[in-house]
N, C-alpha and C positions, 0 to 999 in steps of 0.2 A: 184345788188347783184349777185355774182357768184352762179349759181344754184348748182354747184358741192358741195358747202358748205353744202347743205342739206343732201347729201350722207355721208359727213364726220360727220354730227351730229349723224348719226346712230351709230357711234363708241361709243357714250355715252352709248349705250345699253350694252357695255362691262362692264361698272360700275355696271349696274343692274345684269349682269350675275355673276360678282365677288361676289357682295353682296348676290345674291341668292344662290350661291354655299356655302358660309359660313352659311347662315341661314338654308338652307335645309339639308345639310349634317352633320353639327356639332350638330344641335338641331333636327335631325330627330327623330321620335318617333312613338307612337302608332297611329298617325293620318294618316298613309299611307293606306287609304281606296281605293277601286277600282276607277280608273279614275284619280288618283292624278298624276300630271305631275312630271317628274324627277327633274325639276328645276323650281323655280318660276321666275316671271318677264319675261325676254327675251325668255324663253323656249317656250312660246306660241306665239311669234311674228312671222308673216309669212315672214318677211324679214330676210336676213342674218345678223348675228351679227358681227359688226366691219367692214363692207364693205359698199362702196357707192352703189347707184343704178347703173344699167348697162348703164347709159347715162351720158354725160358730156355736160350740157347746154352751148350753145354758142361756142362749140369747133368744130362744123362741118359746112359745107356749107349750111346746111338746116335750120339754124336759121333765123327767120324772125321777124321783129318788125313792128307792125301796130298800130299807135297811142300809146296808153298806154298799149299795150300788146306785149310781146316777146314770140315767140313760137319756139320750136325745134322739129323736126320730125326725125324718123328713116329713114336713107337713103335707106334701103332695102325694108321696108314695107310702108313707108310714114305715119306711125302712129305717133301721137303726143306723145312725151315722156316727154316733159317739157313745162311748161307755167309760165310766170312771168308777173304780171300786177301791176298797181299802180294808184293812183288818180292823182299824179303830179310828174313830173320828172324835177326839176329845175336845170339848169347849175349853177355851182359855180366857174367856171374857172379852166383851166388846167386839163380838163377831169374829174372834180369832179362834183357830182350831189347831190342835196338834193331830197330824195324820200319821198313821203307822201303815207301812207297806202300801203306799199309794200306787195305783196302776191305772193307766188310761189308755183307751184305744180310739183311733179315728178311722172310720171306714169310708172307702170310696171304691165301690165295686169290689174287685179282688185285691185292692191295695189297702194296706193297713199301716198306720203309724202307732207304735206302742211306746209308752213312757212308763218307766218304773223307777222306784227309789226305796230306800230303807225308811225314810222319815220325811215328814213335811210339816211346815208351819205356814198356814194360809189365813188370809183375811177374807171372810165370806159372810158379809153382814146378812144376806138374805139367802137362805138355803132352799127356798121354795123354787117353783118351776121357773119363775122369771129372774131368779138371781144367779150369780156366778162369782167365783173367787176374784177379788180385785187385785190381790198380790200375794206373794208368798215365797217360800224357799223350800226347795227339795234338796236333800242331802243324803249321803250314804249310797254309793254305787248308783248314781243317777244314770239311767240308760235310756237312750232313744233308739228305737229300731224301726226301719222301714221294711215291711214285709209284703210278700205277694202270696196269696192263698189260691189253691187249686181244688177242684172237686175230687181229685184222686186222694188216696190215702197217704200220699207222701207228705213229709213235713213241709211247713211253710218255707218259702224261698226268701232268705234274708238278703236284702240289697245293701243296706247300710246300717251301721251301728255306731252311735255316738255315746261315749261314756265320759263322765266328769264327776268329781266328788260332790259338787254343790251347784245348784241351779236356782237363780233368783228371777222372779218375773214381776212385772207391773202391767196389769191388764189395761188400766186406763191409759198408760203411756205407750202400750204396745212394745214393751222392752223386756228382754231377758238377758241375764248375766250368769256366766259361769266363771267365777274368779279363780278357780283352781285349774288343774291340768285338764285338758280336753283332748280326747282321742277319738278319731273317726276311723272305722274299719269298714271296708267294702271289698268285694272280690277284685283283687288287683290294685287296691288302694289302701294306704294307711296315712293318717294325718296325726301329728303330735304337736300340741301347742299348749299355751297357758293363757287364761284370762280372755274369755269370749264375751262380747257384748253385742246384742242384736236389738235394733229398734225397727218396728214395723208399723206402718200406717194401715189400720183397717179401713179407713175411708177411701184412700187411694189404692189400697191393695198393693202397696209398694214398699220395698225395703228402704228405710230411711238412713240407717247407719249400721255398720257392722265393723267390729274390731276384734282382732286377736292380739292380746297384749304382747305375747311373745310366741312367734312361730319357731318351731324347732326343726321339724323334718316332715316332708311329705314323700311317700314312696309310691310310684305308679308302676304296675306290672301289666303291660298290655296283653301278654299272653294269658294271664289269669283272667283279665277282663273279657277277653274273647271267649274263653271257656265258659265263664258265667253267662255271658250273653247267649251263647249257643245252648246252654242248658235251659235258660229261661224260654228261648224260642221253642225248644223241643217240648217243654211241658205245656206251653201255650198252644202248640200245634200251628204256629203262624210262621209266615215268611219274615225274615229279618227286615225290620224297618227302623232306621235310626231316627228317633224323634228330633235330633239336632239337624238332620238333613231335610226335614219336611216340617216347616212351621205350621202347616195347615192341619197336622194331626190333632184329632180330638178338638177341633175348633169349628166355629160356625163360619163357613166360607163367605157368607154375606156380611158378617160383622167385620169392621176394620180391626186389624191387629193392634194390640196394645204395645206401644213403643216405649222402651225404657233404656236409659243410658247410665252406665255405672263407671266409676273410676276407682281403682284399687291401687294401694301403695304397699310395697313390701320393703321393710328396712329392719335390721341392718345386716350386712354381710350375707347378701343373697348368693347362694351357690347352687347351681343346677348341674347334674351330671347324668350321663347315660352312656353305657358301653364304651368307656374310654374317652368320651367327649364331655366337656364341662364348660360352664359359664360362671364367672365370679364377678359380682358387682356390689357396690355399697347399697344400692336400692333398686327396686324395680317398680315401674308404674304400668298398670294395665287398664285399658279403656275397652268397654264392650257395649254393643248395641243389641238388645234383646227384643224380639217380637213375640208377644204373648209368652214372655219369660223364657224364650228359647233363642238360640243362635240361628240365624237364617242359613238356608242352604248355601254352601260354598263360602261361608264366612272364614273358614280356615282351610288352606290347601297344603298338604304335605310337600315339603321341598328339601332337596339335598344337593348342595353344591360341593360336597366333599370329594367326589370321585372324578377323575379325569375323563375326558371325552373319548369313548370308544377306541382306546388304544389297542390296535390289533395285536401288538406284541404281548399284551398281558390280559386280553379279554377273557380267556378261560380262567385265569387266576382270579380276576375280578368276580366272575360269576360264582366261582367256588367259594370265595370269601363272603359274598352276599348270602349264599345258601347257608353257610356255616353260621353267619350272624343271625339269620332268621330262625334257625333251629336252636339257637342258644338263648333260652329264656332269661338267663341272668344278664346277658349283654343288652337286653332290651329294657331292663328296669330303669326307670327315671327316678332320681332322688333329688329333692329340693330341700335345701336347708337355709335357715336365716336365724339371726339372733335378735331381731327387733320385731316390732309390731306389724300387723297387717290391718289396713283400714280400707273399707269399702264404702263409698258414698254415691248416692244417686246424683245425676246431673240433669238439669231441666232441659237443656238443649244440647244438640250434638257438639262435642268439643272439636277443636281444630284437628286433633289427632284422628278423628273419625270422619273427616270430610270425604274420604275416599275408601274407608274401611269399615268393617263390622267389628273387628277386633284389632287393637294396636297395642304394642308393648314398647316401653322405653326402659333400658337399663342404663344406669348412671353411676358415677363414682365421685360424689362431691367431697369425700374425705380422702380417699387414697389416690384419686385422680386417674384410675385405670379400671376399665371394664376389660376383663380377660376371658376370651373364649378359646378353648383348646379341644381339638379333635385329634387324638393320637392315631386313631385308625386311618384317618385320611390325611394326617400330617398338616392340619390347619391350626394356626394360632392367630387370634385377633386381639389387638390391644387398642383401646380408644378411651376417650373421656366419657362418651355416652353413645348408646346404640339404640335407635328407634326403628321399629319394624311394623309396617302395616300388614297384618296377616291375611287380609282380603286382596288388596292390590299388590302385595309384595313390594311395597316401596320401603326402602331402607335409607336411614339417615344416620351417619356416624360423625361424631365431632371429636376434635382433640380438646386439650385443656388450654384455655387462655389463648387460642389462636395458634398454638404451636403445631408442629408436624406430629400430632399425637394420635393419628389414626394409622394403625399398623396391621396389615394383613400379611401373613406369611404362610405359604404352602411349602412344606418341606420338600426340597429337591425339585420344586416347580416354579414358584414365583414369590415375590414379596412386593407389597405396596405400602408406602409411607406418605401420608398427606395430612393436611390440616382438617379436612372435612370431606365427607362423601355423601352424595345423594344418588340413590339407584332405584330404578323401576325394573324389577326382575321379570315382570310379565312383558313389558314393552322392550326389554333388552337394552336399557340405557342407564348410564351412570355419569354423574358430573362431579367434578372436584373443584369447588369454588376457589381454593387457594393453591399454594405451591405443593409440589409433591415429587415422589420418585417411585417409579415402577421398574422392577427387575423381574425377568422371567427366564427360566431355562429354555433353551431351544428345544422344540419338539423333535426328538430323534431317537436313536437307539437307546433303549432303557438300560441295556447292558453296558453301555459306555457313557455314563452321565458326565455332563460338563461341570467342572468345578465351579462353585458359586461365584468366585472372583472373576470368572470369565463369562458370566451371564450378561446378556444385553441389558442395558440400563437406560431408562428414559426419565429425565428430570425436567421440571418446568417451574417457573416462578410466578405465573399468573393463575391460570385455571386450566382445567382439562375436561374432556367429555369422551365417554366410551360408549360404543354400541356393540352388542353381542347377541348371539342366539343361545337359547337354553337347549342343552341336549337332554331330551326327556325320554322316559320309558312309560308305557301305559300299563299299570298293574291290573290284575284281574278284577280288583274291586273298583276299577275306573278312576283310581286316584292317580293323578299325574305326578310322577316322581322325576325331578330334575337332577340329573347325575353330574352335570358340569356345564361350563359355558364355552362357547366357541367365539373367540374375538372376531369382530368384523372391522371396526375402525376405532382408532384412538386419536383424538385431536387435543393438542396442548398449545398454550399461548404463553408468550413472554419468556425470552431466554430459555428456549427449549433445546435439549440436547439428547441424542440417542447415542450411546456408547456401547461398543462391542469389540472383541479382539479383532474382528474383521474390519473395523472402521468406526467412524463417528459422523453423525449428522447434527447440525445446529441450525437454528432459525428462530425468528420471533414467533412463528406459528409452524407446527409440524403436524401432519396427518399421517398416521400409520394404518394401512389397510391389510387385512388378512384374507386368504383365499377361503373358499367354501367347502374344503375337503373335510374328511373325518378328523384329520389332525390339522388344526388351523396353523398355517405358516404365514409369516410376514411376507406379503407380496408386493407392497408398494409403500413408499415413504415420500411425502411431499413436504418440503420446507419452504417457507416464505419469509421475506424480510431478513436481511443480513444473513442469508442462508449459506451454509458451507457443508462440505462432506469430505471426509478423509477415508480412503480405502487403503487398508494395510495388507501387506503380503508377508510371506516368510514367518507365519505364526505371529503376526502382529508386531514384528521388530522393525519393519520398514514401510514407509508410505508408498503405495503403488500409484495413488492418485490423490490429488487435493483440489477441490473445486469450490469456488465462491460465486454467488450470484444473488439477484433479487429473489429468485425462486429456483428450487431444485426438486427434481423428481427422480426417484431411484426405484427401479424394478428389481425384484429378487427372484431367484430360481426357487420354485416351490416343489420341484420334483423330489421324490423320496431319495434319489441318489445323492442328494446333498447332505444327507444325514442330519446332524444337529447344527450344522454351520449355517450362518447367514451368508449367502453368496449373491452379491449384486451382479446383475447381468447388463443393466443399462442405467446410466446416470446422466440425466439431462439437466442443463442449467439455462435459465432464461434471465435476460436483463443484466447488462454490464457483468457478464460472466468471465471468470478467470479460472484456469485450471493448470495444474502441474501433473504430468503423468510420465513417470520413468525418465525424468530429466527434461522433458519438454514442457514449455510454458505456453498456455493458450489464453487468448483474450478474444471475446466475441459477444454479440448479443444472445446467441444461442450456441451452446456447446453440448454435444451428446457423446458420451463415452460408452463403448461396449466392453464388458469385462467377462472373464471366465476364470474357473478354478482348475488348476492343473492337478496332476496325480499326487503331488505333495501337499495338496490343499492350500496352495498359495494363490491368492487372487491377483490377476494381472490384467492390464489393459490390452485388449486386442484391437481396438480401433477407436478413432475419434472423428467427430464431425463438428466443425465450427461454421456458423453462418452469421451474416450481417456484421460487417467491419471486423472480420476474423483476423486474428494476429497470433502467430505461433513463433516462439523462439525455441528451436530444437536443442537437444542436449549437445549437439555439435556446434552450437552457436549460430545456426542459420536463423534468419528472421524471415518468416513466411506470412503473407497477408493477402486477403482477398475477400470477396463476398461469400465464398464457401470454400472450406478446406476439408478434405477427406484424408485421414491418415490411417493406414492399416499397419498395426504393430507387428502382425505375423509376417507380412511380406516386406515391411519397411518402405512401402510406397505411399507417397503423399501427393494428392491431387488438389490443385488450387484453381478455382474459378473466380473471376472478379473483374471489376472495371477500375483499375486493372488488378491482376494477380501479381504479387511481388515476392521475390526471394532475394534476401540480402545476406552477405557474409562479411562480417566486420571484424577488425582487430583493434581492440582498445581496452581501456580500463573501466568503462562504464557498462559492464555486462554486455558488451558488443552490440549495443542497441543503436538502431539507425537514428541519426540526428544528434547522437552524443559525440563526445570527443574520441576519435578513433585514429589509428595509424594507417590502416588499409581498409578499403570498403568496396565490395562488389555487389551491385544490385541488378536484378533481372526482373523485367516487367513483361506481362502479356495477358491476354484474355483467358488463357488456360495453360497451366503449368503442371508438369508431372515430375516428381522427384522419386527416384529409386535409390534409397540409401544403401542397400547391400551392394549394388553394382556401381554406386556413385555416379549415376546418370541423372541428368536434368534435361527435360524437353519442354520447349514452349511451342504450343500449337497455334499457328497463325502469327499475326503481327505482334511486335513487342519492342522492348528496349533493354539494352545492356549498358550499365554505367559502372565505372571504376574510378576510385579516388585514392590518392596516396599522398600523405603529408610530405611537403617538399623539404629540401635539405635544411633550410633555416627554420622549418617548422612553423612558419608564419601563415602558410596557405597550403592548398592541396593541388597536386597534379591530377587532372581529371580526364576521363574518356567517357563519351556518351555516344551510343550507337543505336539507331532505329532500324528495325527490319520488318518485313511485311509477310513473310511466309513461315518462319519458324526459327528455333534455336535448338541445337543439340550440344550438350555439355557432357563430355566424358571426363570425370574428375580423376579417374585412375590414370588415364593417358595424358591428362593435362591438355585437353583440346576442347575448344568451343567453336561451333560452326553456326554462322548466322546466314539465313537464306532469304531470298526475295529481293526487293529493292532495299538495299542496305545503305544507310547514310549515317555518318557520325562525325563527331568532332572531339578533339582533345585539347587540353590546355596544360601547359607546364610553366612553372616559375612565375606565372602571372604575366609573362611577356610573349609566349608562343602559343599559337592556336593552330591545331591540325584539323583539317576537314577531310572526311573520307566518303567515298561513294563507290558501290560495287553491287553486283548481283549476288555475291557470296563473299563473306569475310570469315577467315579462319584465324582464331586466336589460340596460340600455343601458350599455355600457362604453366605455373608451378603445379605439379601433380598434388592433389589432395587439398585444394583450397576450400572444399566444403567441410574439411576436418578442422576443428578448432585447434588441435595440436600443431598442425602445419602452419596455420595463420599466426600462431604465437611465435613459432620459429622464424617466420618471415619478419615479424615485428622486431625481434632481436637482431636479425641480420640486415634489416633495412633493404631487403631485396625486393625488386618489383615482382608483382604477381604475373603480369603479362610479359612474356619473353619474345614472342614473335607474332606479327600480324601479317596476314596474307589477304590481299584483295583480289577478287577474280570477277571478270565480266563474262557474260555468255552471249551467244548469238552475235559474235563479232563486235560486241560493244566494248566500251572502255571503262576500266576502273580508274578512279582518280583519287589522288591524295594531295592535299594542299597544306602549306605551312605559311602562316602569317606571323610576322614578328613585330611586336609593338615596343615602343619606347617605354622604359620604366617610368612610372608615375603613380599618382594617386588613383586608386581603383574606383573612387567615387566619381572621377571626372572621365570624360570620353577619352579613350585611349588613342594614341597616334600611331598609325601604321608606318613602319620603317621599311619593311621588305616583305616580299611574298614569293613563295616557291610552290609551283603547281606541277604535279606529276600525273601522267595518264598512261595507261597501258592495259592490256588484257589481264595481266597478272602483276600485282605489286606486292612484294614481300619485304617486310621490315623486321630485322632482327634487333630487338631492343637490348639484348645482352651484348652482341658484337657491335651494335650501333651502326648497322649497315642497312641499305635499301637496295633491293634487286628487282629489276623488271626483265624477265627472261625472253621477252618478245618485243615487237615494235611498240614504240611509245613516244611520248612527248613530255618535255620538261620546260617549264616557264619559270624564270627567275627575274624578279623585279626589285629594283632599288628605289624606294618611294620617299626617301628622306628629302624633306624640303618641299613637298608637293601635297596638295589636298584636292586634286582635280577628280579623283576617283574614290568612290565609297570604299571603306576598308573591307566590307563584307561582299563586295561584288565579285563576279566570276572573271578572273583574268583572261580566260579564253574567249570571253564575249567581246573583246576589244582588239580585233586583228589590226586595225588601222593605227593603233597607238604607237607601233614601232616606227611609223613614217612621219608622225607629227611632232616627235620630240617632246611629248608632254611629260615624259618621265626622265629622271636622271640616268637610269640604267636599267635596261630590260634585255633579257636573253631568252631565246626560245630554241630548244634543242629537240630534234627529231632523229629517230634511229629505227632501223629495221631488224637489228640483231638483239643485243642485250644492253642492259643498263645496270651499273653498280655504283652505289654512293656510300662512302665511308663518312658517317655523320661526325665522327670524332675529329677527323682530319679535314673534312670538307672536300675531299677528292672524289670526283665522279668519273667513271669510264663508260663510254658509249661505243658500240661497235656496229659495223655494217650499215652502209648508206646513211651515215650520220650527217645531219644538217644543223647548222647553228646560225641563228639570226640574233645580232646583238646591236643594241642602241646604246652607245657610250654616253655617259652623262655629258650634257652640253652639246651633243652631236645633233645634226639635222637629219642625217640619214643613217640607216642601219647597215651594218656589215653582215654579209652572209658567208658561211663556210660549208663546204660539202667535203666529206672524207669518209674513209673506211673505219677510222678509230679516232675518238676524241677523248682527251683527258682534260677535265675542267676542275679548277680549284675554287671553292667557295668559302665564305666565312663559315667556320665550323658550326653545325646546328646546335651544339650544346654549349657554345661560347656565349658570353654575355653580350648584349647589344653594344655596338661601337659606332656612333654616328659618323666617325671619320673614315670608316672602312666601307668600300663598295661591297655589294653582294657577291659579284663575280671577280675573283682576284686574277685568275689566269686560265688559259686554255691552250692545249696542244693538239693540233689536228695532224693526223698522219695517214699516208696511203692515198695517193692520187687526190691531193687536196685541190679543191676549186674554191676561190674566194671572189666575192664581189662587194664593192663599196662605191656607190654612186655609178659613175661612168667607167670605173676601173674594174677589170676582171683579171684574175691571175690564176695560174696553175703552178703547183709546187709539190715537192715531196713532203714538206712539213710547213705548217703555219702555226706560229705562236701568238697568242693574244696576251698583252701585258695590261692588266687592269689599272696599274698605277699611272701609265702614260697614255692609255687608250690607243695603243698602236698594235697593228698587225705586223709580225715579222715573218716573212716567207723565206724559206731556204730550200736547197736541193741537196741530194746526195752527190758524192763525188762523181763527176762525169755527166751530171744532169744540170739543167739550167731552170731558173724560175722564169716563167713567161707572163708578161703583163700586157693586156690589151686595153688601150685608152680609147674608149668609144668616142669621146669628144674630138680627139685629134686623129683618130683612126690610125694610131701607131701601135706596133707590136714591139715590146721590149723584152729582151732576154738578159738575164743577169744571174749572178750567183745568189744574190739576195735582194729582196725588195721590202721596204718598210712603208706602211700606209698609216697616216694619222687619221683616226676615225672621227675626230672632231672637226678638223679643217679640211679633210679630204686630200691633202697634199701627200705625195709619195716620193721616195727616193730609192735609187738602186745602186748596187756596187758591181763593178766589172760588167758594164752594160754592153750588149750587142743587139743589133737589129735596126729598124728604121725609126726615124724621128729623133728627137733629142730628149734629154732628161728634164 
């Protein structure tokens, strides 16, 4: 037999190395206790993996055959490096021999490779010193052992034993075959397979091909391997040195390391299990980079993602479980089975799988479509189409089948992930999901009260996603870094992304979820962009507490332990065309920020809202509030509005009570700053502003309108039904399209229907068609005069300029109008001007009547009446009757008259066209007047004194009369006559007068 064959047999250890890599790295876990080797199997072998011994039996001039022994020595030292012996060597012709009980030894210091068999058939054409067997077959309990000898009297230490029924070799081809069953035993390792083929190049000193026709099972016992390693170190008297961890061991540091790349394939039905954890796949591929036929330091790092991160609630239990696992030798055993072949091939250049790794593994399932990894101890199940793992860089790549959502990670009672593909870098703490996916995770909370899985928060996306995380690691005594879990830091997803939980839902084209840096990672911030929306639910998810839409949304969550396992949003901010509904209120703005809180019943509620930039709120009471900034406090019910201007509107209609829509009643308040106190039903405007009110008229073709400006403020008490406007207050009102009222005062008080800020009240007003404003009071300060004016226009096309028919102007320190009783009261001295403008256009319709005192003497108008009094004034608008008392004075210019008539009395009753009557061009504005109590009258040169004077608007005559026993006195200044009579009549147009029962000087 060619003794070089025994060196090539060492290449079989590469199978052990490959199997060990899979078993150790893929199923690594909590058993990484001090002293554990990095790799099982060949990692503890004192010989080089995949290389022959440094001698070539029979290849040098120092081989010598003596009887039944063949020996080879080192030409430099003379030491025996190989020995081959047998019981019988029988020629079979043509250089062939039958060998009985062959036994061969290869020596390398204290290391020995021993090969034995029952029988052999070899081709050995030249048995002299320069010859060697060219080929042959060993059969019958073929055994290869790797030994280590010591100077003590103890037995040799057996590192590895390979047994097979038959072994064939070809020296020229460098090939060996074991067609039958192959078993490998080593401390802590057993390998069972069938059909081994090894091809080795003596020129390149490199494995060319290795195949196991059928791999059955490999078992790895790390505890037994540690014991054997400790025993070997004790017998050597040396400190432990793992040759896998130091590639420079036994090498010339000046010589470049020999670099080899290998690819191994395991198929079919690959199954790896350890301590309740297992991986099943159709096949496994392994790539390795060897330097001087060894793995470089750090090529493989133990890693364990099975256990949660430092949960204080069960940290003691975790430590106890770890200790129990480490002491349980059975739980640490790794078993690898498969039913197909194993192939190992060298690669000339670094494959793509080793661009960033020294060792890489890929598990795939081309037949069944599923790679399944299960870790019962840690509650982890992984299902995917393929799983690739770089054991140096810890880069992971998982793929589904045919682009489907076929990558499924499930942590029992903790989380689940379903996606089409996954690429992760466990060292950098990043992961990407190139396709659609779904992530569900149990909230970190009280383990004693787990959240049902159907209530777990869920994140879904249609495009791609990226994850950043921190590995939670412990440092073992052997300096191996053990990663016990991951702490999420940020998750970014794209394209139709949604986060759903019982507490609410967030949607957007892009969503970023951030987690705090505590021991228990909690969701701290969610940002959504592009068609973003958020729903916040209360009452255990049965009702929406808030709903927000915007171009971008940011939600901050309470990360304090007091929240338990719930997601509690505390701030939700929306940017860009934002809209929100919160507890019945609707908000629109460029920026909306909601503050939220959780009550004792775990219900999430909105405690406040801020809206900025074109802010607009429709409250649950139907109020419309707008401004540049709106602050709403849900706890106190106070709403503050700032803007240019700030607006509050209360509308009654069928189009959601919106301003500008079709409504029945509408009240709008404007100002630079407005405060609304909903519980007390108060509204305050600070500084100047405007109040306007509109009500659909009787024929529903137009609106009656009131518009009032003020400079100092507005106070509205909705419970009392009272609005007070302060400062320089001016306003106007229009009714029926023909009447215009102008108001001016230092203070205006509006008495309204109580509860107009309540939607229910406004709807009742809609059904009853009752006016909101019931009383208007105008007040002047500092001896000023409040004024109220009425201009009545002829009916006509609203698109053309309106024609003014009459005007009524009222002044006084206080003017009170009761819109329900249709009365006007002035409780102090005042002035009333009444004009009949039909047929004239000499004066602008909007000019001030009191700015034309000379008009009464020029006859420019058909009829003008000016009333003054120092007592009180009352006007019944329905009947058109006005009563004035104390020091009353009337100046009247009858239509067609050249001069005005004047009356002075203590009481005057005047009858006008009713203010609520339709316009009648044939009727004068002033119908009649009755002056009583010491009446003095003047018309032109005529002056008279009487007890009573009546004015008849139909005849334009003054009728003076006296009580029984008194006389009417007339003085004609032109004729200097005094006339006394029972009655006197003066024609205000012609100036003529006549008397009855005359007495005095002069003639009639």
